[in-house]
Structure formats: C-alpha cells, structure tokens
Rosetta silent file (secondary structure, phi, psi, omega in degrees, C-alpha in Angstrom):
SEQUENCE: MKKASLGIVGARGYVGRELVDLVGRHEGLALELSTSQRDGASPEAVASAKLDAYVLALPNGKSGAYVEAIDRARPDAVIVDLSADHRFDDAWVYGQPERVRDRIRGARRIANPGCYATAMQLALGDSLAIALLEAKGFTAHDFKIFHPGGSLGAQLKLVGDIMHKGEKLPLVSEYESMSAALVIMTQKSFGCLGVVNGEGKLVGIVTDGDLRRHMGEHLLRAKTGDIMTRKPKTVTPDTLASAALELINTARITALFVVEDERPVGIVHVHDLLRIGVA
SCORE:     score description
SCORE:     0.000 S_00000001
   1 L     0.000  127.592  178.868    2.493  -18.735  -20.146 S_00000001
   2 L   -73.461  130.312 -179.533    3.861  -22.165  -19.262 S_00000001
   3 L   -83.129  145.321  175.317    3.941  -22.735  -15.528 S_00000001
   4 E   -80.235  133.701  179.572    7.038  -24.062  -13.796 S_00000001
   5 E   -79.999  138.472 -174.670    6.452  -27.407  -12.072 S_00000001
   6 E  -139.509  144.363  175.318    7.223  -27.422   -8.349 S_00000001
   7 E  -122.391  143.919  177.915    7.297  -29.956   -5.537 S_00000001
   8 E  -117.598  120.569  177.081    7.091  -29.368   -1.789 S_00000001
   9 E  -104.710  115.788 -174.289    8.718  -31.887    0.541 S_00000001
  10 L   105.843   33.307 -173.276    7.425  -31.392    4.097 S_00000001
  11 L   -73.700  -13.120 -179.126    3.986  -30.119    3.129 S_00000001
  12 L   -79.540  -22.276 -178.718    2.328  -31.280    6.359 S_00000001
  13 L   -72.026  172.261 -178.978    4.214  -28.817    8.559 S_00000001
  14 H   -59.442  -49.079 -179.529    3.111  -25.262    9.280 S_00000001
  15 H   -64.916  -40.093  179.358    5.518  -23.744    6.759 S_00000001
  16 H   -60.476  -41.950  178.744    4.666  -26.423    4.233 S_00000001
  17 H   -63.541  -39.771  177.547    0.948  -25.650    4.473 S_00000001
  18 H   -64.435  -39.018  179.138    1.648  -21.973    3.933 S_00000001
  19 H   -64.467  -42.483  178.040    3.763  -22.821    0.894 S_00000001
  20 H   -57.517  -42.061  178.984    0.994  -24.939   -0.617 S_00000001
  21 H   -66.318  -43.908 -179.848   -1.348  -21.967   -0.297 S_00000001
  22 H   -63.367  -45.225 -179.311    1.175  -19.518   -1.795 S_00000001
  23 H   -64.533  -37.722  179.485    1.988  -21.769   -4.743 S_00000001
  24 H   -61.998  -26.861 -179.814   -1.708  -22.332   -5.386 S_00000001
  25 L   -97.762    0.228 -177.712   -2.183  -18.591   -5.832 S_00000001
  26 L   -89.806  127.250 -175.688    0.946  -18.055   -7.950 S_00000001
  27 L   -70.936  -21.269 -175.245    0.246  -17.634  -11.661 S_00000001
  28 L  -102.212    3.078 -176.824    3.644  -18.949  -12.719 S_00000001
  29 E  -124.533  144.191  175.215    3.840  -22.142  -10.617 S_00000001
  30 E  -123.123  119.421 -179.240    2.091  -25.496  -10.792 S_00000001
  31 E   -77.982  106.824 -176.788    2.222  -27.702   -7.692 S_00000001
  32 E  -101.415  -17.719 -177.882    2.986  -31.172   -9.080 S_00000001
  33 E  -145.526  129.360  177.288    4.234  -32.865   -5.896 S_00000001
  34 E  -139.956  111.286 -174.677    3.249  -32.422   -2.261 S_00000001
  35 E  -145.466  173.414  178.699    4.635  -34.912    0.233 S_00000001
  36 L  -149.577  174.277  179.271    6.086  -35.284    3.713 S_00000001
  37 H   -63.181  -32.409  179.516    8.165  -37.669    5.796 S_00000001
  38 H   -65.525  -30.229 -179.545    4.968  -39.261    7.119 S_00000001
  39 H   -71.444  -16.562  178.249    3.973  -40.199    3.572 S_00000001
  40 L    76.998   15.806  178.924    7.125  -42.324    3.312 S_00000001
  41 L   -71.721  120.184 -178.391    8.186  -40.871   -0.052 S_00000001
  42 L   -73.808  158.698  175.327   11.882  -41.692   -0.451 S_00000001
  43 H   -53.307  -38.839 -179.510   14.386  -39.116   -1.768 S_00000001
  44 H   -65.543  -39.791  179.250   14.643  -41.185   -4.971 S_00000001
  45 H   -65.218  -40.592  178.146   10.871  -41.142   -5.451 S_00000001
  46 H   -63.970  -45.158 -177.764   10.782  -37.353   -4.989 S_00000001
  47 H   -67.148  -30.272 -177.023   13.669  -36.841   -7.415 S_00000001
  48 L   -66.884  -15.949  177.008   12.103  -39.133  -10.041 S_00000001
  49 L   -66.540  -22.058  177.562    9.323  -36.596  -10.571 S_00000001
  50 L    48.979   59.324 -179.412   11.955  -34.509  -12.398 S_00000001
  51 L   -88.888  170.381  178.017   10.322  -31.165  -11.631 S_00000001
  52 L   -74.358  -30.995 -176.400   11.572  -27.660  -12.390 S_00000001
  53 E  -152.677  150.805  177.019   11.908  -26.761   -8.707 S_00000001
  54 E  -130.836  140.374  170.902   11.740  -28.288   -5.236 S_00000001
  55 E  -116.264  122.494 -179.001   11.161  -26.652   -1.861 S_00000001
  56 E  -100.426  102.616  179.548   12.442  -28.658    1.094 S_00000001
  57 L  -102.382   62.481 -173.224   10.463  -27.689    4.199 S_00000001
  58 L  -113.549  161.431  175.055   12.149  -30.258    6.432 S_00000001
  59 L   -64.491  161.421  177.583   13.728  -30.187    9.924 S_00000001
  60 L   -57.330  138.055  177.894   17.437  -29.483   10.218 S_00000001
  61 L    87.209    0.575 -175.804   19.586  -32.415    9.160 S_00000001
  62 L  -109.618   -6.313 -172.741   16.934  -34.038    6.968 S_00000001
  63 L   -89.487  -18.794 -172.368   17.406  -32.387    3.565 S_00000001
  64 H   -54.916  -46.529 -177.344   20.767  -33.855    2.541 S_00000001
  65 H   -64.029  -36.174  179.761   19.458  -37.137    1.103 S_00000001
  66 H   -70.232  -39.637  178.467   16.845  -35.323   -0.960 S_00000001
  67 H   -62.622  -44.269 -179.880   19.394  -32.867   -2.348 S_00000001
  68 H   -62.238  -41.076 -179.296   21.719  -35.724   -3.359 S_00000001
  69 H   -67.301  -41.350  179.706   18.888  -37.583   -5.102 S_00000001
  70 H   -68.689  -38.055  177.072   17.717  -34.518   -6.975 S_00000001
  71 H   -56.493  -38.738 -178.705   21.305  -33.690   -7.958 S_00000001
  72 H   -75.432  -41.778 -173.830   21.542  -37.095   -9.632 S_00000001
  73 H   -85.686  -35.915 -175.484   18.118  -37.122  -11.315 S_00000001
  74 L  -146.618   73.442 -173.957   17.626  -33.453  -12.183 S_00000001
  75 L   -63.754  -21.870 -178.703   20.838  -31.418  -11.582 S_00000001
  76 L   -91.008    2.069  178.110   19.427  -28.307  -13.284 S_00000001
  77 L   -71.424  151.907  175.310   16.376  -28.153  -11.014 S_00000001
  78 E   -85.852  131.181  175.901   16.061  -25.305   -8.515 S_00000001
  79 E  -120.889  125.263  173.976   16.208  -26.377   -4.865 S_00000001
  80 E  -112.091  115.059 -177.626   15.172  -24.057   -2.053 S_00000001
  81 E  -102.898  117.872 -178.472   16.129  -25.489    1.343 S_00000001
  82 L   -84.672   -9.732 -179.768   14.306  -23.934    4.280 S_00000001
  83 L   -83.717 -177.372 -179.938   16.412  -25.745    6.885 S_00000001
  84 L   -90.742    5.220 -170.132   19.830  -24.710    8.207 S_00000001
  85 L   -64.130  -30.224 -173.231   21.641  -27.539    6.384 S_00000001
  86 L  -124.376   16.992 -176.690   23.128  -25.467    3.547 S_00000001
  87 L   -68.979  -22.711 -179.694   23.226  -21.916    4.881 S_00000001
  88 L  -115.843   22.761  176.888   27.013  -21.972    5.186 S_00000001
  89 L   -94.553  118.246 -176.466   27.697  -23.986    2.045 S_00000001
  90 L   -63.185  -17.284  178.876   29.538  -21.809   -0.500 S_00000001
  91 L   -80.288   -8.557 -179.308   27.866  -23.703   -3.341 S_00000001
  92 L  -111.223  147.638  173.662   24.486  -22.356   -2.203 S_00000001
  93 E   -88.000  126.529 -177.088   23.137  -18.785   -2.329 S_00000001
  94 E  -122.905  132.239  176.542   22.080  -17.673    1.130 S_00000001
  95 L   149.757  166.904  179.597   20.146  -14.529    2.004 S_00000001
  96 L   -81.328  143.491  176.527   16.836  -12.734    1.974 S_00000001
  97 H   -57.140  -31.677  179.710   15.285  -11.715   -1.344 S_00000001
  98 H   -66.070  -22.798 -175.320   14.984   -8.179    0.040 S_00000001
  99 H  -108.146  -35.726 -173.603   18.780   -8.025    0.410 S_00000001
 100 H  -128.299   41.132 -176.869   20.322  -10.322   -2.236 S_00000001
 101 H   -56.248  -41.249 -177.985   17.681  -10.515   -4.954 S_00000001
 102 H   -64.647  -35.216  178.658   20.251  -10.232   -7.773 S_00000001
 103 H   -73.062  -35.776 -178.575   22.250  -13.194   -6.409 S_00000001
 104 H   -72.050  -36.288 -178.768   19.161  -15.340   -5.945 S_00000001
 105 L   -60.943  120.341  179.777   17.850  -14.631   -9.434 S_00000001
 106 L    90.447   -9.241  179.852   19.062  -17.478  -11.647 S_00000001
 107 L   -73.052  150.896  179.515   20.538  -19.514   -8.760 S_00000001
 108 L  -103.829  -20.726 -179.499   19.865  -23.265   -8.626 S_00000001
 109 E  -128.356  112.640 -172.491   20.660  -23.916   -4.979 S_00000001
 110 E  -126.103  122.743  176.898   19.133  -21.461   -2.502 S_00000001
 111 E   -99.241  122.791 -175.300   19.420  -21.653    1.298 S_00000001
 112 L   -87.187  135.190  177.820   16.649  -19.769    3.042 S_00000001
 113 L   -64.288  151.963  178.123   17.413  -17.693    6.183 S_00000001
 114 L   -77.577  175.200 -175.312   15.780  -18.789    9.435 S_00000001
 115 H   -66.084  -40.578 -179.637   13.064  -16.883   11.267 S_00000001
 116 H   -67.796  -44.178  179.359   15.405  -15.272   13.809 S_00000001
 117 H   -62.739  -40.638  179.392   17.907  -14.230   11.158 S_00000001
 118 H   -62.586  -48.941 -179.146   15.106  -12.862    8.987 S_00000001
 119 H   -60.014  -44.977 -178.095   13.563  -10.836   11.804 S_00000001
 120 H   -66.855  -43.455 -178.342   16.930   -9.410   12.882 S_00000001
 121 H   -65.676  -41.980  179.778   18.097   -8.560    9.346 S_00000001
 122 H   -65.728  -42.293  179.921   14.847   -6.836    8.415 S_00000001
 123 H   -65.880  -44.588  179.641   14.791   -4.859   11.670 S_00000001
 124 H   -66.429  -40.038  178.926   18.453   -3.864   11.394 S_00000001
 125 H   -61.281  -45.152  178.693   18.089   -2.988    7.729 S_00000001
 126 H   -65.861  -39.101  179.729   15.145   -0.686    8.394 S_00000001
 127 H   -63.810  -43.601  178.077   16.911    0.875   11.392 S_00000001
 128 H   -64.246  -39.387  179.554   20.025    1.614    9.340 S_00000001
 129 H   -62.799  -44.367  179.846   17.906    3.047    6.532 S_00000001
 130 H   -65.058  -42.534  179.252   16.066    5.413    8.898 S_00000001
 131 H   -61.703  -40.135  179.260   19.322    6.500   10.557 S_00000001
 132 H   -67.741  -40.433  178.102   20.843    7.228    7.160 S_00000001
 133 H   -60.502  -43.485 -179.596   17.770    9.189    6.029 S_00000001
 134 H   -67.742  -39.449 -179.798   17.942   11.347    9.146 S_00000001
 135 H   -65.384  -34.913 -179.156   21.707   11.867    8.800 S_00000001
 136 H   -87.677   -5.870 -178.555   21.290   12.957    5.181 S_00000001
 137 L    70.621   28.519 -178.091   18.260   15.143    5.931 S_00000001
 138 L   -78.462  120.463 -174.429   16.126   13.113    3.507 S_00000001
 139 L  -105.539  172.682  176.116   12.492   14.221    3.950 S_00000001
 140 H   -60.910  -34.704  177.844    9.096   12.927    2.880 S_00000001
 141 H   -63.335  -39.768  177.105    9.126   15.615    0.182 S_00000001
 142 H   -64.406  -40.340  179.158   12.377   14.171   -1.199 S_00000001
 143 H   -62.172  -41.344 -179.793   10.858   10.683   -1.228 S_00000001
 144 H   -61.577  -36.754 -178.880    7.867   11.972   -3.187 S_00000001
 145 H   -68.324  -44.045 -174.929   10.179   13.463   -5.833 S_00000001
 146 H   -86.132  -21.802 -178.792   12.234   10.303   -6.357 S_00000001
 147 L  -133.463   68.818 -176.064    9.410    7.774   -5.875 S_00000001
 148 L   -72.044  -22.274 -176.951    6.189    9.370   -7.174 S_00000001
 149 L   -87.710  172.185  176.124    4.528    6.050   -8.041 S_00000001
 150 H    80.144  174.601 -176.478    2.998    3.398   -5.825 S_00000001
 151 H   -67.356  -37.692  178.101    0.978    3.697   -2.636 S_00000001
 152 H   -65.483  -42.709  178.035    3.793    5.378   -0.662 S_00000001
 153 H   -61.578  -37.817  179.207    4.275    7.945   -3.400 S_00000001
 154 H   -65.469  -42.714 -179.383    0.536    8.612   -3.419 S_00000001
 155 H   -66.978  -24.179 -178.708    0.440    9.147    0.351 S_00000001
 156 L   -93.574    2.029  172.914    3.338   11.591    0.094 S_00000001
 157 L   -67.268  152.245  178.975    1.652   13.714   -2.534 S_00000001
 158 E   -96.220  152.607  178.903    0.675   17.154   -1.324 S_00000001
 159 H   -57.086  -37.522  179.827   -2.853   18.507   -1.329 S_00000001
 160 H   -61.440  -21.480  179.978   -1.657   21.342   -3.554 S_00000001
 161 H   -77.924  -23.952 -172.052   -0.770   18.777   -6.243 S_00000001
 162 H  -121.798   -5.683 -174.847   -4.287   17.387   -6.557 S_00000001
 163 L   -69.479  153.985  171.512   -6.691   20.126   -5.407 S_00000001
 164 E   -85.967  142.642 -176.305   -9.286   21.763   -7.633 S_00000001
 165 L  -146.732  179.483  178.016   -8.775   25.490   -7.982 S_00000001
 166 H    67.252 -133.599 -175.990   -9.764   28.639   -9.858 S_00000001
 167 H   -69.926  -12.341  179.356  -13.240   28.689  -11.355 S_00000001
 168 H   -76.056  -14.795 -176.321  -13.914   25.155  -10.148 S_00000001
 169 L   -69.808  132.371  176.901  -14.166   26.338   -6.537 S_00000001
 170 L   -86.154   87.169 -175.761  -17.714   26.365   -5.105 S_00000001
 171 E  -122.298  142.259  175.512  -17.611   29.775   -3.404 S_00000001
 172 E  -142.100  162.513  175.774  -20.307   32.286   -2.491 S_00000001
 173 E   -76.926  154.550  178.649  -20.581   35.442   -0.410 S_00000001
 174 L   -68.855  -11.119  179.074  -22.001   35.180    3.083 S_00000001
 175 L  -103.154    5.129  179.386  -24.787   37.533    1.877 S_00000001
 176 L   -70.935  142.275  177.781  -25.754   35.404   -1.128 S_00000001
 177 E   -71.334  148.954 -179.230  -29.312   34.120   -1.182 S_00000001
 178 H   -67.460  -26.744  177.814  -29.705   30.381   -0.754 S_00000001
 179 H   -63.047  -42.083  177.604  -31.740   30.201   -3.956 S_00000001
 180 H   -75.651  -36.149 -177.942  -28.708   31.399   -5.940 S_00000001
 181 H   -64.504  -37.823 -179.827  -26.255   29.461   -3.765 S_00000001
 182 H   -64.589  -33.204  177.175  -28.020   26.152   -4.452 S_00000001
 183 H   -64.031  -45.300 -179.981  -27.606   26.696   -8.194 S_00000001
 184 H   -66.100  -40.977 -179.725  -23.841   27.156   -7.728 S_00000001
 185 H   -60.687  -39.930  178.949  -23.655   24.187   -5.366 S_00000001
 186 H   -69.914  -40.833 -178.141  -25.312   21.978   -7.989 S_00000001
 187 H   -65.683  -38.929 -175.185  -23.098   23.256  -10.821 S_00000001
 188 H   -80.181  -22.869  171.531  -19.813   22.672   -8.962 S_00000001
 189 L    62.998   31.559  175.312  -20.780   19.126   -7.889 S_00000001
 190 L  -102.897   -6.968 -179.551  -18.736   18.960   -4.669 S_00000001
 191 L    77.702   12.795  179.539  -21.724   18.633   -2.371 S_00000001
 192 E  -159.589  167.426  176.498  -20.757   21.775   -0.461 S_00000001
 193 E  -132.810  136.398  171.564  -20.201   25.518   -0.722 S_00000001
 194 E   -89.918  136.406 -178.142  -17.471   27.654    0.754 S_00000001
 195 E  -110.694  125.329 -177.624  -18.709   30.919    2.230 S_00000001
 196 E  -116.578  153.485  176.861  -16.393   33.954    2.158 S_00000001
 197 L   -92.121 -170.166 -177.571  -16.625   37.398    3.733 S_00000001
 198 L   -64.057  -21.153  178.406  -15.877   40.761    2.174 S_00000001
 199 L   -91.243    2.655 -179.868  -12.118   40.171    2.545 S_00000001
 200 L    79.949   11.507  179.399  -12.301   36.878    0.677 S_00000001
 201 L   -88.379  143.966 -179.861  -11.619   34.838    3.821 S_00000001
 202 E   -74.128  120.470 -177.576  -13.364   31.539    4.363 S_00000001
 203 E  -116.427   -9.815 -179.717  -15.829   31.955    7.208 S_00000001
 204 E  -173.755  179.396  179.473  -18.065   28.940    6.761 S_00000001
 205 E  -143.213  142.576  174.681  -19.309   26.032    4.694 S_00000001
 206 E  -112.347  122.194 -178.346  -22.740   24.935    3.511 S_00000001
 207 E  -118.680  174.103  175.578  -23.145   21.162    3.170 S_00000001
 208 H   -58.865  -35.595  178.837  -25.987   18.795    2.385 S_00000001
 209 H   -63.808  -39.365  177.532  -26.355   18.305    6.128 S_00000001
 210 H   -62.831  -39.666  179.339  -26.863   22.044    6.643 S_00000001
 211 H   -62.897  -42.480 -179.930  -29.595   22.025    3.989 S_00000001
 212 H   -66.370  -37.670 -178.875  -31.429   19.172    5.705 S_00000001
 213 H   -69.345  -26.160 -178.378  -31.172   20.862    9.096 S_00000001
 214 L  -109.398   15.320 -178.566  -32.660   24.100    7.722 S_00000001
 215 L   -60.712  128.964 -179.900  -35.196   22.552    5.377 S_00000001
 216 L   170.606  178.541 -175.266  -38.374   24.625    5.363 S_00000001
 217 L   -68.470  -17.750 -178.824  -40.320   27.261    3.493 S_00000001
 218 L   -96.520   -0.145 -174.891  -37.811   30.003    4.401 S_00000001
 219 H   -59.823  -48.619 -174.745  -34.691   28.190    3.196 S_00000001
 220 H   -68.329  -21.444  179.478  -34.523   29.688   -0.299 S_00000001
 221 H   -92.061   -8.891 -178.739  -34.969   33.228    1.064 S_00000001
 222 L   -75.563  163.197  175.713  -32.270   32.856    3.705 S_00000001
 223 E   -94.199  152.887 -179.674  -28.676   34.077    3.305 S_00000001
 224 H   -60.438  -32.371  179.304  -25.801   31.653    3.187 S_00000001
 225 H   -64.259  -23.021  179.381  -24.363   33.277    6.306 S_00000001
 226 H   -84.584  -22.434 -174.998  -27.479   32.192    8.211 S_00000001
 227 H   -98.589  -30.114 -169.647  -27.277   28.574    7.041 S_00000001
 228 L   -63.374  157.793  169.308  -23.534   27.891    7.007 S_00000001
 229 E   -94.062  124.873 -177.202  -21.480   25.987    9.546 S_00000001
 230 E   -80.386  158.739  178.130  -18.767   28.263   10.905 S_00000001
 231 L    52.848   61.116  179.600  -15.074   27.370   11.265 S_00000001
 232 L   -69.898  161.261  175.067  -15.008   24.496    8.762 S_00000001
 233 L   -68.119  133.183  179.718  -12.176   21.956    8.636 S_00000001
 234 E  -138.045  165.602  173.899   -9.411   23.143    6.300 S_00000001
 235 E  -136.420  170.545  176.346   -5.921   22.209    5.142 S_00000001
 236 L  -107.571  163.480 -177.975   -3.070   24.048    3.453 S_00000001
 237 L   -58.542  -27.699 -177.843   -1.519   23.237    0.041 S_00000001
 238 L   -91.394   12.194  174.490    1.549   21.679    1.683 S_00000001
 239 L   -74.406  137.918  177.202   -0.529   19.183    3.711 S_00000001
 240 E   -65.257  142.615  178.910    0.198   15.548    2.853 S_00000001
 241 H   -58.480  -37.313  179.381   -2.604   13.818    0.946 S_00000001
 242 H   -64.648  -37.294  178.226   -2.566   11.025    3.545 S_00000001
 243 H   -68.686  -36.106  178.245   -3.076   13.574    6.351 S_00000001
 244 H   -64.327  -42.545  179.350   -5.967   15.128    4.434 S_00000001
 245 H   -65.693  -38.500  178.181   -7.660   11.735    4.092 S_00000001
 246 H   -62.506  -40.458  178.530   -7.178   11.043    7.797 S_00000001
 247 H   -65.914  -40.947  178.667   -8.852   14.371    8.636 S_00000001
 248 H   -61.521  -44.720 -179.367  -11.742   13.612    6.268 S_00000001
 249 H   -67.498  -41.458 -178.669  -12.288   10.209    7.861 S_00000001
 250 H   -65.675  -42.913 -177.728  -11.984   11.525   11.416 S_00000001
 251 H   -83.075   -8.367 -179.334  -14.368   14.442   10.830 S_00000001
 252 L    57.487   50.836  177.101  -16.730   12.266    8.747 S_00000001
 253 L  -124.538  175.187 -177.344  -16.856   14.729    5.889 S_00000001
 254 L  -115.290  -12.229 -177.851  -16.320   14.364    2.150 S_00000001
 255 E  -149.656  154.102  178.392  -14.362   17.480    1.169 S_00000001
 256 E  -130.219  134.966  171.451  -11.842   19.957    2.543 S_00000001
 257 E   -82.211  143.150 -179.978  -11.187   23.519    1.510 S_00000001
 258 E  -103.733  125.241 -173.263   -7.541   24.395    0.999 S_00000001
 259 E  -125.489  152.557  169.556   -6.609   27.800    2.413 S_00000001
 260 E  -134.556  124.842 -175.507   -3.706   30.215    2.490 S_00000001
 261 L    53.349   39.779  177.208   -3.930   33.172    4.887 S_00000001
 262 L    70.818    3.145  179.617   -7.515   32.062    5.592 S_00000001
 263 E  -102.384  133.397 -178.212   -8.439   32.519    1.912 S_00000001
 264 E   -70.175  127.576  178.210   -9.647   29.491   -0.094 S_00000001
 265 E  -119.047   -5.478 -179.640   -7.280   28.530   -2.914 S_00000001
 266 E  -173.137  176.322  175.307   -8.575   25.030   -3.596 S_00000001
 267 E  -146.834  141.740  178.463  -10.781   22.142   -2.601 S_00000001
 268 E  -128.292  131.664 -178.994  -10.042   18.422   -2.359 S_00000001
 269 E  -102.208  153.869  179.326  -12.692   15.705   -2.319 S_00000001
 270 H   -56.848  -33.554  179.241  -12.331   12.256   -0.785 S_00000001
 271 H   -65.613  -32.664  177.092  -12.715   10.784   -4.287 S_00000001
 272 H   -62.996  -40.526 -178.182   -9.645   12.736   -5.432 S_00000001
 273 H   -70.662  -42.035  178.925   -7.577   11.121   -2.670 S_00000001
 274 H   -69.048  -32.893 -178.505   -8.833    7.612   -3.330 S_00000001
 275 H   -63.622  -32.931 -178.226   -8.334    8.035   -7.084 S_00000001
 276 L   -91.513    1.459  174.453   -4.566    8.565   -6.659 S_00000001
 277 L    98.315   13.441  176.753   -4.230    5.577   -4.348 S_00000001
 278 L   -83.767  120.348 -179.491   -4.264    7.154   -0.886 S_00000001
 279 L  -156.270    0.000    0.000   -5.955    4.715    1.465 S_00000001
C-alpha cells in the first residue's frame, strides 16, 4: 500500500511532538516534512514540498500564510489546521471525527476543534446518549443484542452464553471416594470438582489447593465431603461475563460454577472469559 506523504508545521510544540509520534506509528502515512517557526521555513518552502497532506500545529493567527502558499502550490492537498483561524470559515469542515466523520471524509480543508470545545462536546454527547438510553429503557442486554462484537459486546455477554454444561460438568457426590473423584477431575480438565448432595444441590468444591492441603496417605480413601471447601463462589446464568471475571480475579480462583436454585447447571473458566475478549 502506497503511503500518503504528510508534513507537520509546528512540530516542536507539545501537540506537534504528539503528532510526529502518531504519524510514525500510522501504516498509511509517511512523514516527509517536520518543521517549526524556529526552523525559519517559509510558507513557500513548506508548500514547495508538494505533499499529499499538511497539519498546521501553529498558534492562532499564524496559519494563514501557510494555507495561502499551499493553495497556490498544491491546491488538492489536504490541510488540517489545529488553530482557531478557520473554525468559522464556511469553506472549511469543522468538527470532531466522532461527530462529523462523514463530512470530514474526503474534505480538503479541515479545521480542528480546540481542547475546550472537544472536552465539552464529548462530555455533552455522552450525557445526552445516557439520558436517551435511560428514557428509552435501553439496557445492557439490548446493547449485547445489537452490538455483539468488540470488547463491549464481549463484556455484556452472559455467563449462560459461554458456560460449559451437561456431561462436561465436573460433578461428584459428597460421598464419592477421592480415588474415583480424582479420575473425574482429571478427565474434565477444569482443575476442580463440584460436590453435590442427595438433592443435587452444590454444597462444595474440590480444587487443586484442597488436594495440596490434604495431601497424605489417607487422601485417596477420604470422601469428597471431607476434603471439599464449603460454600464455593457461584454465579447465575444471567450474570454478565465481565462480572464473572471480576469475581474470579477478586477471589483469586480460576473457575466458577453456574447455579440455578442452588443446583449446578454449568461452569465457566477464566480462559473462557479471556477467549471471548473480556478483560
């Protein structure tokens, strides 16, 4: 892909330095000119480079001469003026990319909003969006339906959408011998076992940590009910995936059983959450 040539006028300033860094990391741009007022490069000298685009990172009132020179030498070049000189010029497109992206796309003369205007517009835009969502009753579940992709969509997935269930569940009776339980624990590969009582309710969990704490010659003859940790951390199918990951991190565990009416219906591992982009 051919890169577009770009020049930055005012590269010594804070904004200019940031622009140099951004352009350097952009796959579609090649920085061909980097100058400032201190360098003494005249508007004519800047325009003679005949680049595809120019960014003017100059103080207010200083960009006019450069725009006129570029207009004469390269009228089809893109000029982005970061100063306030052309923000109210009808021949220039003015606005934030977040708000007027369609107008900016293809424009040749672009006036960039200032820091105060940017901060206020972004804050007001988000505030209006939240107020509208609340007025319309738009919930996180609705967002997940309409925007399933991306990191936000991943965080709004429900545990019930990604949990392992059915025969994949590592479950044993509280009266099962540890010798048999270890075989099941190894086969299911979750690093833990859910322990259920006679009513099928989850009453405990056996983890690698429990095995280390009870390591000894009597371990294999013990019952799971004697080894398990009672009242394990659990979630329900309608728990957000992001909330499940937060609980896993807070409790310093690797898996959560998913329960309904205290009965295990699934299990979710930290790897499942990271795999779908929840972080």
